[in-house]
C-alpha positions as CSV (number, residue, x, y, z in Angstrom):
1,M,261.3,-93.1,224.6
2,R,263.8,-90.2,224.7
3,C,265.3,-91.5,221.4
4,L,261.9,-91.5,219.8
5,I,261.1,-88.0,221.0
6,A,264.5,-86.8,219.8
7,L,264.0,-88.4,216.4
8,T,260.5,-86.9,216.1
9,L,261.7,-83.4,217.0
10,G,264.7,-83.9,214.7
11,W,262.4,-84.8,211.8
12,G,260.3,-81.8,212.4
13,L,263.3,-79.5,212.4
14,L,264.7,-81.2,209.3
15,A,261.4,-80.9,207.4
16,N,261.3,-77.2,208.2
17,A,264.9,-76.7,207.2
18,L,264.3,-78.4,203.8
19,A,261.1,-76.4,203.2
20,A,261.1,-73.9,200.3
21,K,261.0,-70.2,201.2
22,P,257.4,-68.9,201.1
23,P,256.5,-65.9,199.0
24,S,257.5,-62.5,200.4
25,G,255.1,-61.3,203.1
26,F,253.8,-64.8,203.9
27,V,254.6,-67.5,206.4
28,F,253.3,-71.1,206.9
29,P,252.6,-71.8,210.6
30,E,253.8,-75.2,211.9
31,E,250.2,-76.1,212.9
32,S,249.0,-75.7,209.3
33,F,251.2,-78.6,208.0
34,S,249.4,-81.6,206.6
35,P,250.1,-85.0,208.3
36,N,252.4,-86.1,205.5
37,R,254.3,-82.8,205.7
38,V,253.8,-82.1,202.0
39,Y,251.5,-79.2,202.3
40,A,251.0,-76.2,204.6
41,V,248.8,-73.1,204.5
42,L,250.2,-69.7,203.7
43,V,249.1,-66.7,205.8
44,P,250.1,-63.1,205.5
45,D,252.7,-62.1,208.1
46,R,252.0,-59.3,210.7
47,E,253.1,-56.6,208.3
48,H,251.2,-57.6,205.2
49,G,247.7,-58.6,206.2
50,D,245.4,-56.0,204.5
51,G,242.0,-57.6,205.1
52,K,241.4,-58.7,201.5
53,P,239.9,-62.2,200.9
54,D,241.5,-65.2,199.2
55,Q,245.0,-64.5,200.5
56,N,245.5,-67.9,202.3
57,S,246.8,-70.5,199.9
58,V,247.8,-74.2,200.0
59,F,251.6,-74.4,199.7
60,E,253.7,-77.3,198.7
61,V,256.4,-77.2,201.3
62,K,259.3,-78.9,199.5
63,T,259.0,-77.2,196.1
64,G,257.5,-73.9,197.1
65,R,254.7,-74.3,194.6
66,V,251.4,-72.7,195.4
67,L,248.5,-75.0,194.6
68,G,246.0,-72.1,194.7
69,P,244.1,-69.7,197.0
70,I,241.6,-70.8,199.7
71,H,238.5,-68.9,198.8
72,G,237.0,-66.8,201.7
73,P,238.1,-64.4,204.3
74,T,241.9,-64.3,205.0
75,G,243.2,-65.5,208.2
76,T,246.4,-63.9,209.5
77,L,248.7,-64.2,212.5
78,L,246.7,-61.3,214.0
79,G,243.8,-63.7,214.3
80,N,240.9,-61.5,213.4
81,G,239.9,-61.6,217.0
82,G,239.8,-65.4,217.0
83,G,242.6,-67.1,215.0
84,V,243.0,-69.8,212.3
85,S,242.7,-73.5,212.3
86,A,243.9,-76.2,209.8
87,K,242.4,-79.6,210.2
88,W,243.6,-82.3,207.8
89,S,242.4,-85.8,207.0
90,S,244.9,-88.5,207.9
91,D,245.8,-89.0,204.2
92,S,246.3,-85.3,203.7
93,S,243.7,-85.1,200.9
94,L,241.1,-83.1,202.8
95,L,241.6,-79.7,204.6
96,V,239.1,-77.9,206.7
97,W,240.4,-74.3,207.0
98,T,238.7,-72.1,209.6
99,V,239.2,-68.3,210.0
100,S,237.7,-67.3,213.4
101,G,236.3,-64.0,214.6
102,K,235.3,-62.8,218.0
103,W,231.9,-64.5,218.1
104,G,232.4,-67.4,215.7
105,P,234.0,-68.4,212.4
106,L,234.3,-65.9,209.6
107,G,234.9,-68.6,207.1
108,I,235.1,-72.4,206.9
109,A,236.5,-73.8,203.6
110,V,236.7,-77.5,202.8
111,V,239.6,-78.0,200.3
112,E,240.0,-81.2,198.4
113,I,243.5,-82.1,197.1
114,K,244.4,-84.9,194.6
115,G,247.5,-85.4,192.5
116,G,249.1,-82.2,193.8
117,K,246.1,-80.1,192.7
118,I,243.1,-78.5,194.4
119,T,240.2,-80.3,192.9
120,R,237.3,-78.6,194.7
121,Q,236.5,-76.1,197.4
122,T,233.3,-75.8,199.4
123,D,232.1,-72.8,201.5
124,L,231.0,-75.0,204.4
125,L,230.2,-72.1,206.8
126,K,227.8,-70.5,204.3
127,A,226.0,-73.8,203.7
128,I,225.6,-74.4,207.5
129,Q,224.4,-70.9,208.1
130,A,221.8,-71.2,205.4
131,G,220.5,-74.5,206.8
132,M,220.3,-73.2,210.3
133,L,218.4,-70.1,209.3
134,A,216.0,-72.1,207.2
135,G,215.4,-74.6,210.0
136,L,214.8,-71.9,212.5
137,K,212.4,-70.0,210.3
138,K,210.4,-73.2,209.7
139,E,210.2,-74.3,213.4
140,R,209.9,-70.8,215.0
141,P,208.5,-68.5,212.3
142,V,207.0,-65.8,214.7
143,E,209.9,-65.8,217.1
144,Y,212.3,-65.8,214.1
145,A,210.6,-62.7,212.5
146,N,210.6,-60.8,215.9
147,A,214.2,-61.6,216.7
148,R,215.5,-60.8,213.2
149,E,213.8,-57.4,213.3
150,A,215.4,-56.7,216.7
151,I,219.0,-57.7,215.7
152,R,219.0,-56.2,212.2
153,G,222.2,-54.5,211.4
154,N,224.5,-56.7,213.6
155,G,227.1,-56.8,210.9
156,S,228.1,-58.9,207.8
157,A,229.7,-61.6,210.0
158,C,226.2,-62.4,211.5
159,P,223.8,-63.9,208.9
160,G,220.5,-62.3,209.4
161,G,221.8,-60.7,212.5
162,F,222.2,-64.0,214.3
163,T,225.5,-65.2,215.7
164,V,226.5,-68.7,214.6
165,D,229.4,-70.8,216.0
166,V,230.6,-74.0,214.4
167,Q,232.9,-76.7,215.6
168,C,234.2,-79.2,213.0
169,S,235.8,-82.6,213.6
170,L,239.0,-83.8,211.9
171,P,238.0,-84.5,208.3
172,D,238.0,-88.1,207.0
173,A,238.6,-88.8,203.4
174,K,235.7,-91.4,203.4
175,R,233.3,-90.0,205.9
176,G,233.7,-86.3,205.3
177,V,233.4,-83.7,208.1
178,A,231.2,-83.8,211.2
179,F,230.1,-80.6,212.8
180,T,228.2,-79.1,215.7
181,V,226.5,-75.7,215.5
182,A,225.1,-73.2,217.9
183,L,223.0,-70.2,216.9
184,T,221.7,-67.3,219.0
185,A,220.0,-64.0,218.6
186,D,221.5,-62.7,221.8
187,P,225.2,-63.6,222.4
188,K,225.6,-60.6,224.8
189,D,222.5,-61.4,226.8
190,A,221.2,-57.9,225.9
191,L,217.8,-58.5,224.4
192,T,214.6,-58.6,226.4
193,P,213.7,-62.3,227.3
194,D,210.8,-62.4,224.9
195,L,213.2,-61.9,221.9
196,R,215.7,-64.6,222.8
197,L,216.0,-67.4,220.3
198,E,218.5,-70.2,219.9
199,A,219.1,-73.2,217.7
200,Y,221.5,-76.2,218.0
201,A,222.4,-78.8,215.5
202,E,224.7,-81.7,214.6
203,G,225.4,-82.8,211.1
204,A,227.9,-83.9,208.5
205,F,229.3,-82.8,205.2
206,D,230.4,-85.2,202.5
207,P,232.3,-83.3,199.8
208,G,230.1,-83.2,196.6
209,Q,226.9,-83.7,198.7
210,P,224.6,-81.2,200.4
211,V,225.1,-80.5,204.1
212,A,223.1,-83.0,206.1
213,F,221.7,-82.0,209.5
214,Q,221.2,-85.1,211.7
215,T,219.7,-83.2,214.7
216,F,218.1,-79.8,215.0
217,R,216.6,-78.1,218.0
218,A,215.2,-74.6,218.1
219,L,214.5,-72.9,221.5
220,G,212.0,-70.1,222.1
221,P,212.0,-67.6,225.0
222,V,210.1,-69.9,227.4
223,Q,212.3,-72.9,226.9
224,I,215.5,-70.8,227.2
225,G,214.3,-69.3,230.5
226,T,213.3,-72.7,231.9
227,E,216.7,-74.2,231.0
228,K,218.7,-71.3,232.4
229,K,216.9,-71.5,235.7
230,R,217.5,-75.2,236.0
231,L,221.2,-74.8,235.2
232,E,221.6,-72.0,237.7
233,R,219.9,-73.9,240.4
234,A,221.8,-77.1,239.7
235,S,225.1,-75.3,239.7
236,T,224.4,-73.5,243.0
237,E,223.3,-76.7,244.7
238,C,226.4,-78.6,243.5
239,Q,228.7,-75.9,244.9
240,Q,226.8,-75.9,248.2
241,A,227.1,-79.7,248.5
242,F,230.8,-79.5,247.6
243,G,231.4,-76.8,250.2
244,Q,229.6,-78.7,252.9
245,L,231.6,-81.9,252.3
246,L,234.8,-80.0,252.1
247,Q,234.2,-78.6,255.6
248,E,234.0,-82.1,257.0
249,L,237.3,-83.2,255.6
250,S,240.9,-82.4,256.5
251,G,244.4,-83.3,255.4
252,R,244.9,-85.6,252.5
253,A,241.2,-86.3,252.2
254,R,240.5,-82.6,251.8
255,E,243.2,-82.2,249.2
256,K,241.9,-85.3,247.3
257,L,238.4,-83.8,247.1
258,L,239.7,-80.5,245.9
259,K,241.6,-82.1,243.0
260,E,238.6,-84.4,242.3
261,Q,236.3,-81.5,242.0
262,S,238.7,-79.5,239.8
263,D,239.1,-82.5,237.5
264,W,235.4,-83.0,237.3
265,E,234.8,-79.3,236.4
266,G,237.5,-79.5,233.8
267,R,235.8,-82.5,232.1
268,L,232.5,-80.7,232.2
269,K,233.9,-77.6,230.6
270,Q,235.5,-79.7,227.8
271,S,232.2,-81.2,226.9
272,T,230.5,-77.8,226.4
273,P,232.3,-76.1,223.4
274,F,229.8,-73.3,223.0
275,S,229.7,-72.0,226.6
276,F,230.0,-68.4,225.5
277,L,226.6,-68.7,223.9
278,D,225.2,-70.4,227.0
279,N,224.2,-73.0,224.5
280,G,222.1,-76.1,223.9
281,T,224.1,-78.2,226.4
282,R,222.4,-76.5,229.3
283,V,220.1,-79.5,229.9
284,Q,223.1,-81.9,229.8
285,R,225.2,-79.6,232.1
286,A,222.3,-79.2,234.6
287,A,221.9,-83.0,234.7
288,A,225.6,-83.4,235.3
289,Y,225.5,-80.9,238.2
290,E,222.5,-82.7,239.6
291,K,224.2,-86.0,239.5
292,R,227.4,-84.6,241.0
293,S,225.3,-83.0,243.8
294,A,223.6,-86.2,244.6
295,E,226.9,-88.0,244.8
296,L,228.5,-85.4,247.1
297,M,225.4,-85.4,249.4
298,R,225.6,-89.2,249.7
299,R,229.2,-89.0,250.7
300,L,228.4,-86.1,253.2
301,K,225.8,-88.3,254.9
302,G,228.4,-91.0,255.2
303,T,231.0,-88.8,256.9
């Protein structure tokens, strides 16, 4: 195993040592390398990021050839409040390049590469945002109009004033890119309850085809309020049950329960990627807390 690790690390260092020098003012982060180590993504270094679009490029590592720019906002090492992400298909033919901001992505580009050339690019974020707004307007026309008026002027990063977050899977050359979306009118929880509006969706994008939404759920003020109350109650009851059981234990049994609860909370957090939007997993999280509470209470009665 040690030999395998050493060989792997050695190959990574050798590949970087053999890499061509990037253009002046640019670097290619290690995490942007394609699986076959042929390509990487150029980003401006800390001294040269000027905010202009289209400054990220696909770079052929060995030769130093730039295949072309990635169209959209430029991601830098400063991160624009959120950072950058390069997700490649296993055959290195499909790249999902995400530039993140404070509240969600500023750009998501799907870049197709064949024969050492960029053959097509798609602005996936724009397509997803358009689909989410259209679905929301169709399902909740009155609430949509009211919320949009209240959040008008929230900035160019927020389509229609709404905040949209997107999580993409690793792309697959045959199946494309799967994604999960959360939209809210109120990321800071600052609007009056009657203006709150949210939508959640799952879908997929196959390059060359329109974005396909497989699920879509829009929540108005009443549903949002009901779900929040259930989640708050379930979370509180779970903590109470945990505390009561912990008081009955000592020594190794107590330590075991502390670790078990910490691991459980970690798994729950990992399953809710849009927690900052208090998102559409509220029902699932509430159910998880309720199930955990019932389990802890059964064990308490047995002590």
